[in-house]
N, C-alpha and C positions, 0 to 999 in steps of 0.2 A: 438885346432876342425880339424883334419887330412884331407888328402884329401878320405881315404875311405869312411869320413861319409856325402860327397857330392858325390859321381861318378854316374852321368858318366861327372860329369859335373868338369872342370876342374879349378885348382885356383885362375887362375888369374878371369877368368869368375865369379871365388862366390865372391871375393874382388868386381869385380865388381857391382853387385848383390845387394853387402852389401852400396859399395859409396852412402854419403848420394847424391852427384851429378846427376841428369837425365841423359844428355850426358853419360855418364860411366856407368849407369843402359840402358843406351837404345847400346850403344856400345855390352854388356856381351849378351842383346835380339838379337843383330841381329847371335851372337855367335851361341844363343840357334836353332835359327831355322834354320841355316847351316847345324846343330846336328841332328836336326831330321827330315828333308827334305834329308842326308844321310842315317838315319836308316830307312826311308822310303822305300827309294830306295831298302835296304836289307832285308825290310821285319823282321827288328828286334823289336819287338813286347815288345819283355821283356827290352830292354833298355830303350822304348820310356815309358814303364810303370812307369818304376825305376827313370828316368826325371824328369818324371810328380809327384812323390809318395815326390822326394825331395822336387819341387818349393811348392805344392800344402801343405807338411807339413813341413817340416826345412825352410821354408821361409814366404811363406803367415799366414804362423799361426808363427812366429819369436815375441818375445815378442822387437825386435827393427824392430823399424815405417820401417825404410830405407829399412832392410830384406824383410821386407813385400808388400813393394812398389817393390821392386827389385822384387820378388814372383811373382809379380802380374803382371808383364810385361815378366814376362817370362811365362807366362800360355795365357798371349795374346800371343807370337812370337812359343808358340807350336803350338794354334789354326791352327794361318796362315801357320803354315810349316806341319802341317794335309791334311792342305784343307779338302778334300770328307772323309779321312776316321778322322774325328774327332769323327765321330758319336759312334767309337766303345769306346773313350775316355768320352764321353759328364761327365760321371760323375766326374771323375781327374779332368775337368776342371771345371765345372758348382761347383761345392759346395763349394770349398777353396774360388773363389771369391765373395760365398752371403754372407759365415763368412764375409766378409771385409763389408759390406754392416753397419754394425754394431760396425766398430773400434771408438775409440774414436777421433783419427786422421781424420780431414777433409780430407786433402790432401790425407790421404789411401782410405777413401770412395770416393772422387773423381778416384783417379786411378782403384779403381773398377769397377766405371762403365765404366771408358772407357777400359779396360780389359776386362769384360763383353760384353763390346756392339761389339769387334773384334770376340768374339766367336759367338758372339748369330751371325754376320753378314756371319761367314764363315759356321757355324751348321746348321740359319734357322731353318725349322720347328722340327729338333732335340728337340733344348731346348724344346718344348710344355709340356714335362712332369715334368717339372717345374715350372710351369708356375704360378704355386700359390703361389712358395717360390719368384720366381720375382717381383710379383707381386706386394706381400707385402714389399718386402726388398722397391720396388718404387716408395709405398706407403709413407713409410716412408721419404724416400731420398726429395723426393718432398715436403716436410713443414721441410725441412733439412735449418739452419737457416744461413749456408756456401750459396752463392748464384753464384759458381763455381761447390759445390756440385750439386744445382737444375740442372746449365745446363746442365751439364753433364748427368742427370738423365734423361735430355728430351729429350736427342739424342737417349739415349738407346730405355725410352718409346715410342715415334715416333717408332723405329723397329721393338718393340715389335708388336705396331696395326698393321705394317703393315706385318708383318706374321700370325697374326690373323686373317687377311681378308682375307689375301693368301689362311690359312689351310680349308682344311672340315673336317677336326679333332680335332678339339678343342672343347673341354668335359668341357661347358657351364653349362652340371650340376654340377659338381666337383667346378667351380670357384665360383656358386654362392654364397655360405657360407659365403667364402672370401670379396665376392662383400657387401652380403647383413651389415658384420659387419662392415666393413672400413666404409660403405656410411654414421653411425653415428659422421664423426671426425668434431674436430669445427675449424680446422684451415682452414683459406682461401685457400693456395695453393692446402694444400689434397681436399680438396671440388674439386676445378677444375683440380686440377687431375682427382680423381671419375666422375664429369660431362661427362669431357671430354671421357672418358672409355666406361661408359655408350654410348652415342653419337656413338661409334666406333663398339660397340658391335651391339645396332637398326642398324645402318645403312649395315652388315655388309649382305652381298645376302644370306648365307646357315646357317644364326642364325636369331630364332624368338625369342624378347624377351620381346612380349606382353605375352607371357605365364608367365615369370617369375617377369612379374611388380609389379604385390600385393605386394613383398618380399623387393623390390625397395622405392615402390612409397612416402613412410611413408619419409625414409632419402633423398628422392628429395625436398618432401614440407618442409622440415626443409633446407634443403640446398637454399632455395629458398626465404627462410626470413636472408639470410645473408647480413650483414648490406655492402658489398664491389658491387656497382654497375654494375660491369662486370661479379660480379659472378652470381647474379639475372638475367641477360640478356640471363647467357646460358646457366643455370639452367629453364629457359622458355620456352626460347627455344624449350630444349630438351623435356619438360611435351607437348609444343606443337606440337611435332612430336609424340608423345607417342600417345596421341590424336585423332591424324590425323589413326596411323594405327589401334585403337582401334573401329573408325568408318567405316575404309573398313577391317576393321577383326572381324566383333562382334561374332559370333563364338568360335573366341579363347581368347575371353577378360575371365578374371573370376571377373565379376562383382560383386559378391557381396563380394569377399576376397578385397576388394576393396574401396567398398560402407561406411564403417567403417571408413577406413581411412581419405576417403573423409568429413567426417562427422566432425570428430573430428579437419580437418586444417580450415574448411568453420566455425566454429567458431572463426580461431585463430586473434589477436587482430591487425596483420597486414593486410594491405588493400591488400598489391598483395598475401601473399596468401589465407584469404578470397577468396578473390576475385576471382582466379585460382580455387579453390579447387569447388566455385559453377561454373566455368564452366563448370567442372567435371563432377558435379552432374548432371548440365542440360541436356548435351550431354548423362549420363548412364538414365535418366530418359528417353529419343529420344530412342538410340537403345535397352535397355534391355526391357522397356515396365512394364506387372507385375513382374518381378524378382524384380525389387526393393518395392514390396509392406511391404513386412516384417522388411525393413528398414522406414517405413511411418514415423513412431513417430520420429527416427533421425533426418531424414530429416528435419521435420518439426520442430525440435529444432532448428536444424540449420538456415533456413531459414524465420522463424518466424519476429527473431531480427533483422535481416539487411531490411526488408522491412517499417522499420521505418526509417534508416537515411535520414536524411535533404540536407548535406551535398553537395555543388557541387561537389567533387572529388570522393565522394560515390555514386554517380548517378549509374557509372557502375553495384556495385554491387547490389543497391538495385535493374534495370531491370534483370539483370541476375534470384536476387532471384526471383524475381516476374514470370519468366519463370519455375526456378523450381519447384514456388508454383504452380500451372495453368497445369501443364504438368502431376505433382502428382494429382492431385483435379479429371482430367479426365481419371487414371489408375482404380480409382474406380467405379466401378458399379452394377448395380441391381442387375450383380451376383454374387456380393461376399456377399447376402445378402438372397443365397436359403436356408439355414440351418437356417429357423424361430425360434424364441425362444418361447417355451408355461413357460408361466408362472407356479411355483408349489403351488400345492392347503397348503402349510406349508403356515399359516397365516401370517409368518415371511416374507415373501418370500427370503428367503437366499438362495434357494435349486434354480438350475439355469438350467430348462430342454430346450430343444431345439425341434423344429420338423422340417421334411422335406418337401419344398414346389418347387414348377417350376415357372418358368415366362414364359408362353407362348407366349408374342409375349411384345417387346420395347414398351410401351408409346410415346407418341410425349413428355407428362409431365413427369418433374421428379420424380414427386412423385407416389409411389407405391399406390397402389389402389385397394379392392377387385377385380375386372377382371382382373388386370394381376396376382395375388398370385391365386396360385391352394394349398390350405390345404390339406398334404395328414395323411397319419400313422403316427402318434409319435410317435418318437425312439428317449428317452434319450442318451443324450451324456455329456460332461463334458461340461464346460462349456470355460472352458482356452482349449480345443482339438476344440469347436467350430468356436470361437476366429481367429486361425490361421492359418482354411481354407484356399486355397488361397493365403496365404502368407498373409493374413492382421492380428496382433492381437491389435484391438480393444480398451482393456487394456490399453496399454501403448499409444494407440494414446490421448485415453481420459485422463490417466495424466496429456503429457504432453499438452496439450488444458487448462486444470487447473491451470496450472503452466503459462503458458504463459494470463492465463485470467487476472494477477494479475502483469502485467509487466505495469513498468513505461510510456512504449510508446504507444500513442493513436494508433497508426497505428498497434502495433502488436497486439494489444486486440480488433480490426478490424479484421482482420485474422484471429486469434484465434474464433470468434465468426461464423465468414463467413464457416470455419471450422466445426464446429461444426452442423453450419445447412446444408451445404453437406453433412455429415453423416447422419441427418437424412432425406435426401432426397434418399438418393441409399441406404443407410443399417438399415433402420429403427429399424429393429427386436434387431439388435445387438448393436447397441448404446444403446439400450433402456434398456439393460440388466445394463447397466452403467447409469443410465440417476440420481441416488437418489445419485450420487457421484456430478453431472452437476447440479441440481438443486440450492442445497443452493447460490451456487457461481453465476450463471444464476440470481438470486434475488439479492444477492448482487449488483451483476452490475449495479442493475440501480438507482443506485447511481453516479453511474460514472460522473466523471463532464461534460465528454464531452457526445455529444446531436447524433453524430451519433452514438456512440458504443451504448446509452440506448432502442436507434431508431431499431439496428439490432439486441441487447438484446432481445427486446420485437417478433424482427422476431421469432426468436430460439421462446420463450419462447409459442408461439403461434399455432408453431411445434409441439411443446410437446404434449399441451393443444389440438390439434386440428388432431393429425396424430391416422391412425388407425391402426397399430403397439401396439400405447399404452393404445388399448383396451384391447389386451392378456397381461398386466400388471397394477401391479397396486401397487400406494407410499404406503413407509411407511408410518404407521398412523404419523398425524402431533401430536402435544402436545394436544391439545383438539379434542375430537370425533367429528366429521362432523355433522349434526344433516341428519337426516330420509330426511326429506323435501328438504333438497338441495341435495346429494342426488339420491332420486326417479328424480328427474326434469332434473341434468347430464342422469340420463339413458335412463329419455325418449330422451335428446336429440339426434339427431342423427351422428351432428358433433363435439362432445365433446367426451371425453375422461375422467377417469377420475384423470388424473394429472389436468384435467383443475380445479378440482374444490382445489385440493389441493394448483395449484399455486393462486388463485382467496382468502384461508386462510391465506398463507403466504404475501400475496401484502399488507393486510388488517392489519397484523400481524407489517410489517415493517414500512406502512406509522403510526401504532399507537407508534411506538420506534421512529421516526422519522417523528418527524413535519417538521419541516423543508422541507424534503422532500417531504410534501403531499403539501406545500404551494408552493412549487418550481414548481416542477414537476409532480403533480397529474394529473393533466388537460389534461398535454400532456400524459401520459403516459398512461390515461385510455380512450381518444381519439386515440390513435396508436389501442392501442386494438381494441376497435370498426372496426378498418379496417383492423386488419387482424383476427377478429374471428366472432362471433353472439354479436351484440350489446345484442340480449332479453336474449341470456346468462349469458352474463356476469350481468346487472344491476339487475337480478334473482339473481344472484348467489349471488353480494354481499349484496342486499336485504336481505334473509334469513340470509346471515350469522350475516350480523349486528343486525338482528331479536333477533337471536336464543343467537350470540355470544356472544358480543361484550359487557362488561360492561363498559367500561368508556366513560360515554354518552358526554362528553363536547368533545370526539374523534368521537362520531357517530355523532353527530352533526355536527361536520366541516364536516366528510366524507359528507355525505346526502349533505350540502351546495354546496360541489366541486360536486358531481353528478348529483344533480339537475340543480345547470348552464351547466354541459356541454350538459345535456338534455336536454337544451332549448335552446340553443346557438347553439352546435357545427353542422357544417354538416355532420359530417360522421354517426349522430344522425337523420338526415332527414326523414329515412321510419320510426324507432322505433316513434318518434314525432307524426307521422300522423296515425301508428298503436294505441298510445294512445287517441290521436284526437277523432278519431271517433268511438271509440269501437265497432267496428261493429259483434264479436265475441267471443268465449268463449274465446280463451284464451291471447285477448287482455285486457280483463276483471278481467283474472286471474293474469296475469301481473300489471293489475289494484290495484289490491288488495294486491299484493306481494309487489309491490312500497311503498304502503301507508303505511302500517305497520311500515316497517323501516324508511320512511320519518319523521313520527310523533318522531321520534327524533329532530327535527328540525319545528317546526310550520311555519314557513313560508316558506317554504320550501313545504310543505306538503299544503297550501293556493294555492303557485303557481302548484304543479299537481294539484289540482282540477280544477284552469284554464286552464290547457291542458288540458285537459280532461273533461273539459265543462261540471264538474258537480255542477254548479254553489249554487245550494240547501244547498247543503253538505257540500262549502265554507262559504256560509251564515250562518251557524250553529258553522263553525267552530273560525268567528268572534264575538261569544258571548261568549265562551270558552275567546277568547284572553282575556278578560277583568280580568278574573280570574288569569293572568300567569303573573308573573314578565318581567317589564317595562325596565329590560336593556338600554344599548348603542349597543350594536352587534344587540339587538332583532329591535332595529329602522332603524340600517342601513341594514341588510336583507329585511326590508322591503322599505329602501328604493331604498334599489338596484331590488325588485320585480314590484317597480313602471317605473323603468326605462329598465326593461325587456317587461313590458304591453308597454310601447310606442314605439316598438323596432318594428321590420317586424313580428318578429314571434307571437303575438299576433293579426296579424291587421284582422285576423276573430273575434277574441273576441273584438273590438272598431267597428266594422262593426255591430255585433248585437246592440251594445247601441244603434245602430239605432232602432231599434225592444223593444223597454222596457215593451214592453204591454206582450212582451211573454220569456222577459228575466230579471226579478222583482228582481230574485234572484241574480243575474249577482251585479247591479243597487247598491243593498241592498249590496255586497259584497265589490264592491268599494267603495261604503260610510263607509263601515265601516274599509274598511283600512285609508280614509282620517280622519276616529274619531282616529286610534293610532297616525295617524305622529302627531310633534309637529309643529311648522310654519318654517317650511324651504322651501329647494325652490323644493322639492318632494312633501311637499302638495302642491305649489301653483302649479307643473304641471300636478298632480290629480288632483286636482279644477277648474284649464281650461280646462283641458278635458271631466271634469263633466260638466263644463257649456258649453258644445258645443253640449251635446245631444237636440235632435230640441226639445221647447215644449211642443210641439201640439202633441206630442206621451206619454206626461205623463198623458190626459187626452181624452184616446178613446171615440168611440157612439158604446154602446153595440151594437145597431141593426141601423150601418152604414155599407153602402158596404164595407167600406175599412177593416173589418172584415175577408171579405172573402177572402185577397188577405195576411193575417198575415203570419209570415215564423212561422214556428214550430219548438216548443222549444224544444234545447238541449232534456231536462233532459224529454223530452215521449220517446227516444227511446228504444226499446223492451229489449236491454240487460243490461240497467242499473235497471230492474227488477229481477237483481239477483243478486246486487250486496247487501248486507248486510249491510246498510250505517248508521242504528244506532248502530252494534254491533261497524264498524270500528272510529264513533263518540266515542263512552264507551274507545273501545283503546285508542285512540288519550286523553284523559281526563286523564285515569291513567297515562298513557308517562307521557304528560306534567305535571302533579303531583310529579311524580317521580322525573323525569328529573330536576323539582325545587328546588326539598329539597337536590339532591346532589349537586347540583351548588350551594347550599347555603352553604351546611357543607362543600364542597371545598373549598371556601372563607374566612371562618373563620375559617379552619382547626376542622370542627363538627362532629363526628362519632354520640353524645345524645343529643338530643331536650328537654329538659325539660321547660316545660310549668306553672308558677306560676304565675298564676294571682291573686288569690283572698293572698296570704301571699307575693305580692311586689308592690301595687298598681297595681293592669295593666302591671307591668313589664313584658318584656319576660325575662327570663336568660337564657342563652346559654352557654356549656361548653366546652370551646374551645381544645380541645386537638385530644391523638390519643384511637384506641381504648380500647386501655391498659396503664394505667401507675400504677406506684409505688403508696399505698392507703398512705395520708397527715402523717404523724407523726411530732407534732409539737417539740418531744425532739432530731431529729434530723435535725438537724441544722450546718452549714458546716461554720457560718459566728458568729465570737465572735463582739459584742458589748459595748464599754465600754466607763464612763462618766468620761471621764478628768478635767470635773471640779473645783473637790476639790484638786485632784493633785498639778493643776497647781495653787489656792488658798494656799494652804500650802507653796508653795516653792516663793510664791509674785510673781509667771507669770502674767502677764496680757495682753499678748499682743496678744495672739493666740486667737480672742476670736470665730472663726469660727471652731474652732478645740477643740471645748469642749467634741465630741465626738469622738470616733476612732472606725474606721470600721476593721474588719480583719480577715481574707479570712482562713480556716484551711482546706489547700491545701498543700500534701507534695510537690507535681511537681511546684509549684510556690516557696514554700518557695525554695527549690533549684535554681529555677532561679533567685531572690531575690538576693540569698545570689550568687554566679556566678558573676550575673552583676555588684554587690558593691566590689568583689571583684576583679575584672577585673579595676574599677574603678581606687581605691588606688592604685595596679600594676601601672597604667597607672600614677598616680600623684607618686608615688617611685619613674620611672625611668625617668620623665620630671622633677623631682627635688632633687633628691637627686643624681644620675648617672650625669643627664645632665649640668643642671642650676646653683647646687651648688657647681661645682669643675670650671667650665667655668668661663676663662682667663677676660673676662668681666664684671664686676659687673653690670652695668647697663642695661645691656641688659636682663642678669639674673633676676635682681629683676621687671623687666618692665611684662619681657614673664613669669614668677613665678605668678607672682600678680591677671592675668589677667589669664591664667589658672588655678588656686586656685577659681578663682572666676567664672569662668564656670564652675569647678566641685560641689564649693558647690550647683549652682542652677539645675545641673540638677540632685545631690544626694536628696534636694530637692525636687521638682517637683515628683520625681519620690514617695517621701513617701508620699506627698500631695495625689498622684494617687494613690498608694496601699493601705492607709488605710483614703481612704474619702468614703462616700458614695455614687454607682454611681447613683443612684436614684432609690432603690430597694420600692417594691411594698410591704406595712407590709404581711404576710401570715397570711392566716388563719380567714383575716378580710371580708370573702363573706359571713356574716350572714344575719339573716331577718332580725335585728335590722337597721345592717350598709344603706341593702339595701334600705328601707324603708325611712332611714335620704335624700338618694340622693333626694327624694322628683322627682321621675320621672315618667312620665306620661306613659299614656296607649299605649300601642304596641312601646314603646323606648325600646330600645335590651344592656343586662346589661351581658357582657363579663366575665364569669368566669373561671379561670385556674383552673383543677383538678390535680398540681401536689403541688402549695402552698395554695391552697381553696384560693386565693386572689379575689379580683374585677381587674378588668385587664384594664388599660386603654388604649385608643389608642393610635400604636407604641408600645406597648413591648412588651417584647417577654422573656421567659422563660430559665434561664441557670442553665443545669445540674450541673458546679459547687459549683456555688451559693447556690443552689437550693432556687430559688425566681422568682419573674419580674420583670425586669429592665426597666427602664423606657427608652427609645431612646439608646437601648445596640447596640452598635455599634458591638463589638466582645469580646470575655474574654481572658484576654492576660495575658499566667503564667511569663513572663519577671516583670510584676507589680504586679502579683497575686491576680487579680482585672481585672471586668467587666469596661471594657470602656462604661459608661454612659452617660445618662444627666449630670450629676451635675460634674462629674472627666476627660471629655472629654479635659478641657484648659487642665488642669496639663498631660497629656498625652502628647499633640502635645508640652508642653514646654520640656517637658523630653528629648521624637526624637530629639526639634529640639537643647538642650544644648547637649545631645551627640553628633547630627555630628558637630558641630560647636568645642569642644573639640579634634574632632577625627581628622577634618582639621589641628587644632591648634597644638597637638601635630605631627603631620606627616609631618608639616611643619618648628617643631624646630629641630627634631631628621634628616631631611636631612640638613640644612642649620649646626646644631653639625660634623653629619658625614662625609662633605663634608669636614670643616673647621679642625676635627681633621686628616686626613687624610691626609691633607694639612699640619699640623703640627708635622707630623710625631707621632700623639698623646700624644705629651708634652706639662701637666701640664693640660689634656682635663678631669680624670676621676679619681676617687678612687681606680675602679677599672683597670684589663689587659685588654687591646685591642680588645681581644677575649671573653670577657667577655662580655662587652662595648658592643661588635654588635650584641652579644648574644641578649641584652635587647633591644638595638635598632631596630633587627629584629620581635621580638612578639608586640614588643607593634606600630612599621607598617602596620605588619600585623592584629593583633587587630584593630585601627585604619580605618584598608581599609573595616575590614568587617563589623565593628559597625556603620563607616559612610553610606557609603552603602547603609544599612539596616536601617540605620533609616530617610533616605534623601527618602528613600522609602515610610518607614511607617508617617513623617511627609505629604507626600507630598498626600498622600491618604487619611489623615485625614484631612487634608483641604480642599482639592476636594470634602468630601464627605460635609463636612458640609458648601462649598458655594452653594453645589445642593442641601443640606435641605435632604437627602436620607442616613440612615445609610447601614453603609457593609452587614446587613445583609437583610436591603430591595432589594440592590442591589445586589446581590445573588440569592434573591427569586425571585426577576424584581413581585413586589405587585405592585400593583396598588395603585395609590395617591389617598388614599382617605381623605391626609387633602391639607390644602391651603395652595402650597410654598413658601416662604418668599423670598423675594430677596438676591442675593449675601452677601452684606454689613448686613443686618437686620440678616441674618442665623449665620452669624461672631460675632454680637456685642451678640444672645440668648447666647454664646459659650462663648468668652468674656467676658461681659460686657456692662454697657450702661453709659457714653459716653465714646471713644478713650482715654485712658490715659497710660501714661507707669505703669499702674499696669497690664495692659493686659501680661506683660512680667514676672511680677512678680509670683513665683507659695505660696505665702502667703497672697493675695487675694484673695476673695471669689467675682465672678461677683455676680451683684445683678440682673441681670436677670435668672442665673442660680442655684441661693440660691434657695433650696427647702425646706421648714417645713415639719417635719415628719406627717404626717395626717395622721386619722385610717382609710379611705377608699381613694381612686381616682378614677376617671374614664375620 
């Protein structure tokens, strides 16, 4: 390297700049400073540029780190010497230094910070054209792993902040893309650097950062989630200052651009981010007002889950969310419903139209009515466009509310319902476009476990059913056609719309499918609806539906009983009771007739209705019909409840009328009819005592006495009763009761066809139990093969199995496969336990004892399985329901015989038909594929023994495996097995898995069987919840009936047949 290469630098100066010692480089820098001052005084710009080029290219870009350090210190010396003249050489000074910010040597990066600091200190505002490059370098140096570099960058950073703050020409627009890009850094030092710069820019007098805030807001919220508390506080303070600025400069804030960002962060899992975002949204709702309406669905999504926070530390979040929710609801007014929707004439109602309307004046009540809405000329517009007028997207709001109606938190569901109710009050016409989406879910919400949710849900449904807006819409057609009589009644009602009818139909369907809901909440739901809506419309509509649509008479009876109890006891229906009691108007008479026809589903409720309406003569006629009805426990229970109601304040007038029996003879006759129906019970004695309290003199009035002038008028003399067709009502009651009785009997014994063969069977009634359509009986189509083994045992001279003279075998491929795998797994266990583990085991006594015990248990398990599989479970002979066999039974007249239509057999009590065995099985518990047989009266003992022994050998095998494995691992597998350690381990693992699986399964099955035996109830009877018609035995007697009498060791033997369990093969069985 010659002197011309570094001219105008002297050779000694060049050597000093390349020296590794800082002091020598400093001396060279002083010489350079002297040279530059001399050139400046001589105005020798050529030499200055030559010197800067040498320092920037030959030194600052050198491969030697010491040369780069010398070049940096030389450039700083030039800047100091140039002073105010630096601006002319700003590019030559700054660019080489910025390139060194990315140097691999941390000392070079540090000297670069120092050099640029000296340059900027001299140039001040002239460096702003390079601000983006300087900021980019500082953002990386702020996250530098070297602490000295970070400290050096902080000095330069403070100087740059001062320059930017002082400058009025800072180009913020050009800088913002870089700031937006760098703000997403994950490094905590870099994040702190970013926040500090944003704070400086926001504090600048000539800089308005609120305009650019949408570009930075997302990054700031990300930084707010930093784990470092200092950075979180710093960012929180920065956001707080921005929010204060927004409240002061509302017009400059771009609310729409920031709202979606805040909605996303308000759903963050970080409490600080979530709370801060909600605070911002609260201020936005207050400041921006209706500008926030297009974001209503997003705001609801963010706010509703927060309203369910219960923790103390989330109290602030919950309160802020509540404020946002209330503020947003206040923004929605009736003015948003100006474009009302006119339903299409198309039957599908899928095309949506809307009509203009204007609101003349705002009423005090939030509910829209005909007085406040003036319909004008109808204009067809697209529904989606209509919804977004005034910024309110109703469709997206409804979708969000549907989602939150299914939220797990109760308060969230409550707030979702309040939103739906609020929308129906403020924008009923727009919300009714989407009511078909909401309606099924609102109906389903009636099953919600929280009473508060159900109560609010009923308010919403009541508002939908009675809204004026609903009269311009038609619901989608329900599954069943609504009777014209129901629809006519609703059309005549001024307070209800078409959705009311749909609500009532769907509500009854819900009660019909969910009987538990009817039992638990039916009364509560009906009573609350009567408060919200017209009780007469509710009862009339439900009555018509039950009369014309309901085919399930059992449900109809329960529903009528519920409605009757509510009508007679609820304070909410006081006016309706008084209306029915007096029957003074034609409308009340029509209501009585309507209720009566559906009340006929429940005879006792019908009598209660007659008592309420004071139609005692008709009630007495009903009592005579009661003699032809089937008197069940439920029937007597309902009469008991009616007697209690008669003693309640509701029927005070009825009891007082007993003082005038001369004008209320039919009432007295009706009460005595109830008394005759009751058995000797508390209700009987209560009613008897009441009737004994009647004044004796009243029974024998004197025809010509003066007291006849004071006789009270009879309720039967009312003029309105002349229009009641009592004869037709009685005929309807008799026909309905007869049909109901027939269907109840059929349902109880699973009948669809009833055959009366009085002459052929000696007066007995033969009832065919089964479904409507069954496969015809084919004697040749049999899946069971019965083999007589007596001659085989005699041939080989075996007489040890006297009870096994007949083998029962089910020809079912699925069962045979299960049997094969069962035996295979048992023999696998025997092989592993005996041949893999015990025989090679070094302790012969231990192996012998455990081997004998295990083999004995396996023998009992296999024997129990075989006995259960090959034993007749208690089958009824197929095809024995013949005339001759029925005659042999010697049945009395009217006695019932049940016949199975599938196997044509006389079906005994507690027998069920098996579709696999294709015959009826006495006390059938279930058909088990693992034993390829039914578990019934004759083989339940063997099934219990099979599950018991499998459980025992499973536990035994697992215990042996664990002990064997621990011992062999401790002895390094020396002399433990004839197989390799790996193969032995695989054998043991599979055996333990098999033992665990079969042990758990058989333990559950054994416990279930023992429980069923003790309760004297089979699995099918438990599953069908059949009412016990047999006399239950005690637990001990039930066990003896299965295992034999008396108790002995043979209970645990699969080779003994219990005495009470033995069943002879009879030709017929009842």
